[in-house]
N, C-alpha and C positions, 0 to 999 in steps of 0.2 A: 195789123199784121206787118205792114211795111216798117212801122216804127220798131217792132220787135226784131225784125231782120236787120235793120240798121244798127240797133244796139248790139246785137250779136257780132256783126261784122266789126263795129267799132271796138268792142271788147277784144276780139281776136287781133286786130291791128295794134291795139295798145299793149297787149300781152307780148306780141312779137317785137314791137318797138322797144319795150322795156327790157326784154331779154337780150337785145343787142346792145343796149347802153352799157351794161356791165357784164361782159362775157367772162366766164371763168378762164383763167390763164393756164394754159397747158405748160407744164414744166417737166423737163427731164435732164438729169445730170448724167450725160453720157460718159463722163469721166469716171463715174462710179459703177460702171458695169464691166464685168470680166466674163469672157466666153471661153469655154473649153469644148473641143470636139473630141469625142471618144469613140473607140472601136466597140461595136456592139458585142462582138464575140469574146474579146479578151479584156475589155475595160481599160485598154491602154490609151493614154492621152495621144491624140493624133496631132492636134494643133491648138494653140491658144491665141486670143487676141484681146485687146483692151489694155487698160493701165496695169502696171505692175503693182500688186498689193505691197504694202510696206515691208512685209517679211516674206516675200515670195521665195526667197532662198530656202526657207523651211518647207514651203508648199510646192516644191518642184518635183513632186512625185510623178512617176510615169503611170501610176494606177489611178484611175478616175475616182474610185471609192476613197482611197487615201487622200486624194486631192480635195474631195468634198469635206472630209472630216477636218483637214488642216485649214481649209478656207473658212469653215464654220468657227473654228477656234480663233481665227484671225478677224472675226467680226464681219465676214462675208456670208450671205445666205443665198441659197438657190431660189431664184424667182421663176425660172422656166426650166423644165426637165422634159426632154423629148424621148426618154427611154421607152415609154409606153404608148406614146402617140406623137407622131411627127418625126420618128427616126427615118432615115433614108438608106437606100441600097445603091451602091456604085458597083457596076458589074466588074470593073477592073480591080477595085480595092476592098470591097466588102461593105458591110453595114456600119452605119455610124449613128450616134445620137449627140445632141448638144446640151450642155449645161450652161445656163447664164446665171451669174452671181451678181448680187448687188451689195454694196457696202452699207452696213448698218449706220 
C-alpha cells in the first residue's frame, strides 16, 4: 500500500514538474485591438481607443452599427460585444456598451 501511494505521489510530482518545464506562452498583440464605447439608446460612438486602423478615415462613423460594418470591411472583427451582457449605466450620461475589435 505504501509503495502504491509513493508511486501515485511520484506520478503527480512528475506530471507537475513536466508541465512547468514547457509552459504555454501567453501572447497578446495589444496593438491589434480597437475599442469603441457606444451609447445604448442611440448607438452613437461615445469614445474610441486603441490603434488607428489603416483606413479609419472611412470608418469614422458616429453610428456604432455603421462603424461595425466598416471595421468588418477593413478586416477588423468584433471579439467582445457588451450590448446584451456587460453594458453599464451612468446616472449622469446614460447607458453604454463596448465593442472590442481585433485585426484579422
